[in-house]
N, C-alpha and C positions, 0 to 999 in steps of 0.2 A: 631479395628479389620478389618474394611472394606478395609483398605489400604493393608492388608495382604492376601486378598482373590484372587483367580484366578490363575495366572501362577506359584505361589510359590509352588504349589503342583505337579509339573510335575516330577513324579518319573520314574527313569530308570529301570522299572521292579520291583521295590520294593514297599513297603507300603508308604502311605501318613500318617504321624504322626503329630498331632498337640498337643503341650504342651501349655496349656492355663491357665494363672493365672487369678485371680480376677481383675476386673476393679474397681478401687477404685474411690472415689469422685463422684459417680453418683447420690447419694441421692435417691429420691423416684423412680427413673427410673432403679435402679440397678437390681432388679430381672428380669424385662422384658428384659433389655439389655443383661443379661447373657443367658436368654432363646433364644433370637434372635441369639446370637453367636452360640449356639448349633445347631440351624436350619441351619445357614450359613455353618458350617463345613460339615454338612451332604450334603447340596446342592453342595458342592465343592468336593465331593468324598473322604473325609478323611476316612481312614481305622481304625485309632485308635486315640481317644482323651484321653489325660492325663490331667485331670482337677486338678488344684493345688489350695488348699485353704480350706475354710470352707463352709458355707451355700450357698454362691453365686456360688462357684465352683460346688457344688452339683446341683444347678439349671441348670447350663450349661451342666453338664454331663447327667442329666435326659432328658433334651431337645434334646441333640445330639442323645442319644439312641432312643428316641421316633421318631426322624426324620430319623433314618436309619443308623447311624454310627454303624458298626458291633462290634467294641470293645471299651470299655470304662474303664478307670482306674481313680479313685478318690483318690488323695493323699493329705496329710495335709500340706506338706511343700516342699520347693525347693530342699532340700537335698534328700528327698525321691523320688521326681520326677526325679532328675538327676540319682540316683542309679537305679531306675526302667527302665528308657529309656536306660541307658547303658547296662542293663542286657538283653534287648530284641532286641536291634538294630542289623539289618542284612545288609550286603552289598546291595546297591541299594535303601535303605530306604531314604526318604526325611523327615526331621524334621523341622517344623515351631515352634518357641518358641515366645510366645507373652503374654504380660501382661501390666498392667499399671506400670509406673515408681516406684510407691510405693511398688509393689510386688517384685521388684528387681530380677525378674526371669532371 
């Protein structure tokens, strides 16, 4: 996720939306790593987080909300995430999509 932070959220008057899937293969560090990503997106001024997956995505979403991201959506799968983002997307919005390869986001 750190590779995606920074200039990728330069929105032209629109919202900064991050669609984030679970990071797989992290073992014992998985929960804290997802919480850290939640904090990072808040620090980078993301307006909406769409967390995709199960328990780890929920940890990311809770952390992002606690850190100040104003809008959070938690969805269970890629198809639902895609349909949701398509339904709310407006001109000028910038969307970052990031997950582990296993998430096939």
